[in-house]
C-alpha positions in Angstrom: -5.1 35.4 -65.6 -2.4 36.8 -63.4 -4.5 39.9 -62.7 -7.4 37.6 -61.5 -5.2 35.6 -59.3 -3.7 38.8 -57.8 -7.2 40.2 -57.1 -8.2 36.8 -55.5 -5.2 36.8 -53.2 -5.7 40.4 -52.2 -9.4 39.9 -51.2 -8.5 36.6 -49.4 -5.8 38.4 -47.4 -8.2 41.3 -46.6 -10.9 38.9 -45.5 -8.4 37.1 -43.1 -7.4 40.4 -41.6 -11.0 41.4 -41.0 -11.8 38.1 -39.4 -8.7 38.2 -37.2 -9.6 41.8 -36.1 -13.2 40.7 -35.3 -12.0 37.7 -33.3 -9.6 39.9 -31.3 -12.4 42.4 -30.4 -14.7 39.5 -29.4 -11.9 37.9 -27.3 -11.3 41.2 -25.5 -15.0 41.6 -24.7 -15.1 38.1 -23.3 -12.0 38.7 -21.2 -13.6 41.9 -19.9 -16.7 40.0 -18.8 -14.7 37.2 -17.2 -12.1 39.5 -15.7 -13.5 43.0 -15.2 -11.1 45.9 -15.8 -9.1 46.8 -12.7 -9.0 43.2 -11.4 -5.4 42.2 -10.8 -3.9 38.9 -9.8 -2.3 40.5 -6.7 -4.6 41.1 -3.8 -5.3 44.7 -2.8 -4.0 45.9 0.5 -4.4 49.2 2.4 -3.8 50.8 5.7 -6.7 52.7 7.1 -8.5 53.6 10.3 -12.2 54.4 10.7 -14.7 54.7 13.5 -18.1 53.0 13.2 -20.8 54.5 15.4 -21.8 51.2 17.0 -20.5 48.9 19.6 -22.0 45.5 19.0 -20.8 44.5 15.5 -20.7 40.8 14.4 -19.7 38.9 11.4 -17.3 41.5 10.0 -16.4 41.0 6.3 -14.2 43.4 4.2 -14.8 43.9 0.5 -12.5 42.9 -2.3 -11.0 46.4 -2.6 -10.7 46.8 1.2 -12.8 50.0 1.2 -16.1 48.7 2.5 -17.0 46.6 5.6 -20.2 44.6 6.0 -21.4 43.6 9.4 -24.5 42.8 11.5 -25.9 45.1 14.2 -28.9 44.1 16.2 -30.2 41.9 13.3 -29.6 44.5 10.6 -27.1 44.1 7.8 -25.0 47.3 7.3 -22.3 48.3 4.9 -19.8 51.0 6.0 -17.7 53.1 3.6 -14.3 53.2 5.2 -13.1 56.2 3.1 -16.2 58.3 3.6 -16.8 57.2 7.2 -20.5 56.5 6.8 -23.1 53.7 6.5 -24.1 53.5 2.8 -26.5 50.6 3.0 -28.7 48.8 5.6 -31.2 46.0 5.4 -33.4 45.4 8.5 -35.4 42.3 9.2 -39.0 42.4 8.1 -40.3 41.7 11.6 -39.1 40.7 15.1 -39.7 37.0 14.3 -36.6 34.9 15.0 -34.9 33.6 11.9 -36.1 36.3 9.5 -34.1 39.0 7.7 -30.6 38.6 6.4 -29.4 35.0 6.8 -25.9 35.1 5.4 -23.8 37.4 3.2 -20.5 37.2 1.3 -18.4 39.5 -0.9 -17.3 38.3 -4.3 -13.6 37.8 -4.5 -13.0 39.9 -7.6 -15.3 42.9 -7.3 -17.1 45.1 -4.7 -20.4 43.1 -4.8 -22.1 41.6 -1.8 -24.4 38.6 -2.1 -26.9 38.0 0.6 -29.9 35.8 1.4 -33.0 37.4 2.9 -36.0 35.7 4.6 -39.5 37.0 5.2 -42.9 35.7 6.0 -45.1 34.4 3.1 -48.4 36.3 3.4 -50.1 33.7 1.2 -48.8 30.5 2.7 -52.4 29.3 3.1 -54.6 29.6 0.0 -58.0 28.2 -0.9 -59.4 26.5 -4.0 -63.0 25.4 -4.9 -63.4 21.7 -5.1 -66.5 19.6 -5.8 -67.7 16.4 -4.1 -67.5 13.3 -6.3 -70.3 13.0 -8.9 -73.1 10.5 -8.1 -75.9 8.8 -10.1 -79.6 8.4 -9.4 -82.5 6.7 -11.1 -85.3 8.9 -12.4 -88.5 8.1 -14.5 -88.0 8.2 -18.2 -90.0 10.8 -20.0 -93.5 9.7 -21.4 -96.0 11.0 -23.9 -98.1 12.4 -21.0 -101.2 10.1 -21.4 -102.0 6.5 -20.6 -102.7 4.2 -23.5 -105.9 2.2 -23.3 -106.8 -0.9 -25.3 -110.3 -0.6 -26.6 -113.0 -2.7 -25.1 -113.9 -5.9 -26.8 -116.7 -8.4 -26.6 -114.7 -10.2 -23.9 -115.9 -8.8 -20.5 -112.8 -10.3 -18.7 -110.3 -8.3 -20.8 -108.2 -5.9 -18.7 -107.2 -2.4 -19.7 -103.5 -2.3 -20.5 -101.6 0.8 -19.2 -98.2 2.1 -20.2 -95.6 1.4 -17.4 -93.1 4.3 -17.1 -89.3 3.3 -17.6 -86.4 4.7 -15.4 -83.1 6.2 -16.6 -79.8 7.0 -14.9 -78.9 10.6 -14.2 -75.5 12.0 -13.1 -75.5 14.7 -10.5 -72.4 17.0 -9.7 -71.3 17.2 -6.1 -71.7 20.3 -4.0 -68.8 22.8 -4.2 -66.7 23.7 -1.1 -63.4 25.4 -0.2 -60.3 23.4 0.5 -57.1 24.8 2.2 -53.7 24.5 0.4 -50.5 25.0 2.5 -47.4 26.4 1.0 -43.9 27.4 2.4 -44.6 29.8 5.2 -41.2 31.5 4.4 -40.0 33.4 1.3 -36.2 33.2 0.9 -34.7 35.6 -1.6 -31.2 36.1 -3.1 -29.9 39.6 -3.6 -26.8 41.1 -5.0 -25.6 44.5 -3.7 -23.3 46.3 -6.2 -21.3 49.1 -4.7 -19.6 51.9 -6.6 -16.0 53.1 -6.1 -15.7 54.2 -2.5 -14.8 57.8 -3.6 -18.2 58.2 -5.3 -21.5 59.2 -3.8 -23.6 56.9 -6.1 -26.1 54.8 -4.1 -25.5 51.0 -4.1 -27.5 49.0 -6.5 -29.5 46.5 -4.4 -30.8 44.0 -6.9 -33.3 41.1 -6.4 -32.1 38.0 -8.1 -34.5 35.1 -7.4 -36.6 33.3 -4.9 -35.3 30.0 -3.5 -38.5 27.9 -3.4 -36.8 24.8 -2.0 -35.5 26.6 1.0 -37.0 25.1 4.3 -38.7 27.5 6.6 -36.5 28.4 9.6 -33.5 26.9 7.9 -30.0 28.2 8.8 -27.3 28.7 6.2 -24.1 27.4 7.6 -21.8 27.6 4.6 -21.8 29.6 1.4 -19.1 29.4 -1.3 -19.0 30.8 -4.8 -17.0 29.9 -7.8 -16.8 33.0 -9.9 -15.2 31.3 -12.9 -18.2 29.1 -13.3 -20.9 31.3 -11.7 -21.9 28.4 -9.4 -23.0 29.0 -5.8 -23.2 26.3 -3.1 -24.9 26.6 0.3 -25.6 24.2 3.1 -28.9 24.7 4.9 -29.7 23.1 8.2 -33.4 22.7 8.8 -35.4 21.2 11.6 -35.1 17.6 10.5 -32.5 17.5 7.8 -29.6 19.3 6.1 -29.5 20.3 2.5 -26.7 21.1 0.0 -28.1 23.4 -2.7 -26.4 24.5 -6.0 -27.5 27.6 -7.8 -26.2 28.3 -11.3 -26.1 31.3 -13.5 -29.5 30.4 -15.0 -31.1 30.5 -11.5 -31.6 26.8 -11.4 -31.5 25.3 -7.9 -30.5 21.7 -7.4 -30.3 19.6 -4.2 -27.0 17.7 -4.1 -27.0 16.3 -0.6 -27.9 12.7 0.3 -30.4 11.7 2.9 -28.8 11.6 6.3 -25.7 13.4 5.2 -24.1 16.2 7.2 -21.5 18.6 5.8 -18.9 20.2 8.1 -17.0 22.4 5.6 -16.6 23.0 1.9 -14.7 24.9 -0.7 -15.3 25.5 -4.4 -12.7 25.3 -7.1 -11.7 28.7 -8.5 -11.1 27.1 -11.9 -13.7 24.4 -12.6 -16.4 24.9 -10.0 -15.9 21.5 -8.4 -17.1 21.4 -4.8 -14.9 19.8 -2.2 -16.6 19.0 1.1 -16.3 17.2 4.4 -19.1 14.6 4.4 -20.4 12.5 7.2 -22.8 9.8 6.2 -23.8 6.8 8.2 -21.0 7.4 10.7 -18.3 7.5 7.9 -16.3 10.6 7.3 -15.0 11.4 3.8 -13.5 14.2 1.8 -15.7 14.3 -1.4 -15.2 16.0 -4.8 -18.6 16.8 -6.2 -19.1 17.7 -9.9 -22.8 18.1 -10.5 -24.3 14.8 -9.3 -21.0 12.9 -9.8 -19.1 12.1 -6.6 -15.5 11.1 -6.1 -13.9 10.1 -2.8 -10.7 12.1 -2.2 -10.0 10.7 1.3 -11.6 8.3 3.7 -9.2 9.2 6.5 -11.3 10.2 9.5 -8.7 12.8 10.5 -8.5 14.6 7.2 -10.4 17.8 6.5 -10.7 20.1 3.4 -8.9 23.4 4.0 -9.4 25.2 0.7 -8.4 25.5 -2.9 -6.2 28.0 -4.7 -4.4 28.2 -8.1 -4.8 24.5 -9.1 -4.2 23.0 -5.6 -6.6 21.3 -3.2 -5.4 21.7 0.4 -6.3 18.9 2.9 -5.3 19.0 6.6 -4.8 16.1 9.0 -6.1 16.9 12.5 -5.3 14.9 15.6 -5.9 15.8 19.3 -7.0 19.3 18.3 -3.8 19.9 16.4 -3.3 20.4 12.7 -0.3 18.2 12.1 -0.1 17.9 8.3 -1.0 19.9 5.2 -1.4 17.8 2.1 -2.3 18.8 -1.5 -3.5 17.2 -4.7 -4.0 18.9 -8.1 -7.3 20.5 -8.9 -8.3 18.9 -12.1 -11.2 19.2 -14.5 -12.3 15.7 -13.6 -11.1 14.5 -10.2 -10.2 10.8 -9.9 -11.2 8.8 -6.9 -8.6 8.5 -4.1 -5.8 10.6 -5.7 -2.4 10.6 -4.3 -1.7 13.4 -1.7 1.6 15.2 -1.3 2.6 16.3 2.2 3.5 20.0 2.0 4.1 20.7 5.7 4.3 18.8 9.1 4.2 20.4 12.5 1.6 21.4 15.1 -1.0 24.3 14.9 -3.8 24.6 17.5 -7.0 23.5 15.7 -10.5 23.5 17.3 -14.0 24.7 16.7 -12.9 28.3 17.1 -10.2 28.1 14.5 -10.7 29.8 11.1 -8.8 28.6 8.1 -8.3 29.9 4.6 -6.0 29.7 1.7 -4.6 33.1 0.7 -4.0 34.5 -2.8 -0.4 33.3 -2.7 -1.2 29.8 -1.6 -0.4 30.3 2.0 -2.5 28.5 4.7 -3.8 30.8 7.4 -5.3 29.3 10.6 -6.3 31.9 13.2 -8.3 32.5 16.3 -8.9 35.8 18.2 -5.3 35.9 19.6 -2.9 34.4 17.0 -2.7 33.8 13.3 -0.5 30.9 12.1 0.7 31.3 8.5 2.3 28.4 6.6 4.0 29.3 3.3 5.9 26.8 1.3 6.7 24.7 4.3 7.6 27.6 6.6 5.4 28.5 9.6 5.2 31.9 11.2 3.0 33.5 13.9 1.3 36.9 14.1 -0.1 38.1 17.4 -3.5 39.8 17.1 -4.3 42.8 19.3 -7.9 43.8 18.6 -10.9 43.0 20.7 -12.1 41.1 17.6 -9.9 40.1 14.7 -10.6 39.1 11.2 -8.5 38.3 8.1 -9.8 39.0 4.6 -10.6 36.0 2.4 -7.6 36.6 0.2 -5.3 36.4 3.2 -3.8 39.8 2.6 -5.5 42.1 5.1 -5.9 42.1 8.9 -9.0 43.7 10.3 -8.8 44.6 14.0 -11.8 46.0 15.9 -11.4 47.8 19.2 -14.4 49.0 21.2 -14.4 52.6 22.3 -17.6 53.3 24.3 -20.5 53.2 22.0 -18.3 53.2 18.9 -15.8 50.7 17.3 -12.4 51.5 15.9 -11.7 49.6 12.7 -8.1 49.3 11.7 -7.0 47.7 8.4 -3.4 46.8 7.7 -1.6 44.3 5.5 -1.1 40.9 7.2 2.6 40.5 7.6 3.8 36.9 8.0 
């Protein structure tokens, strides 16, 4: 009996060890998917200079690892390898028609992958199908035996010959066929992901088609694009000729329209933890800061002067703007389910120039950065500092760690990257 019990406990203990080992391996694999190897909590910074052989660069965006720069040149998207000093990818528009080609692009915050939307003409926007006119009925003689029946003569000379009177029947006739035009979306809008190798390698980038956005309006302009990598949700605002749309794209390639009729959206930010979308909504003349979780909406603020600034590490940042000055920075916790009208904590008070040319972001360390082409204002834990910018064009990376300064040199552009020092 003791031997049996000992054997039972040995096998039970062995089984537990095997299950624990299996769960550990599975957990490590999941963690590798959610947080790829090499991704650290601290943002990457570098100091590098490179010359791009072009003078008219717009919409400069630096990659997560600070070794690639994406930009537009004469309507063509180009990606430049800063270490190898060469263009490694370019995507030109399909034609000279206005509004076609690359609409918007954005680097993922945790890997060297560029997402971009590409528009082209639909060659089959008009198709034809065969349709038939409605069926109709007519009256036709009923079939007979083919001879007239006569009643034999009798002794009565006045008796008439009786003839068979043909009967009619109803017959259904199909309508004549004809071609009918069908009109579809004259524009095809596609989502691509460009995966770039380590900048020291010579492997070509992997330009991968993801899906076609059928609900995208022809001629629509993408004004905002935000991505929540933790939930694989993507949000974009599209301004069309007659209306504005807020679209959500999930990992299963489902596209949903989340905007309301008549609503305009000025700015938005996605939670880096739960995928909740925070946005500045104007509807019926009323301005609100909204938290949007799927189709569920919660009002965060109805103060006409408050704006969403960004989200980072469990905090939602809201700014109060008056007379073109940012005078307060407030926060509220970023929760799994946001409550309506939560309390806001004032983190900082002062005055920062704030207008349509001001760019704002929340850095990896929770610092608020508001900058234009001349000055960057950095608020960290209640302390405000200023950094003067000296390039012809100046940009700050989305993690707030890197300053990108562009200086024109004839037909070329000097690109200088350096850590942003507050």
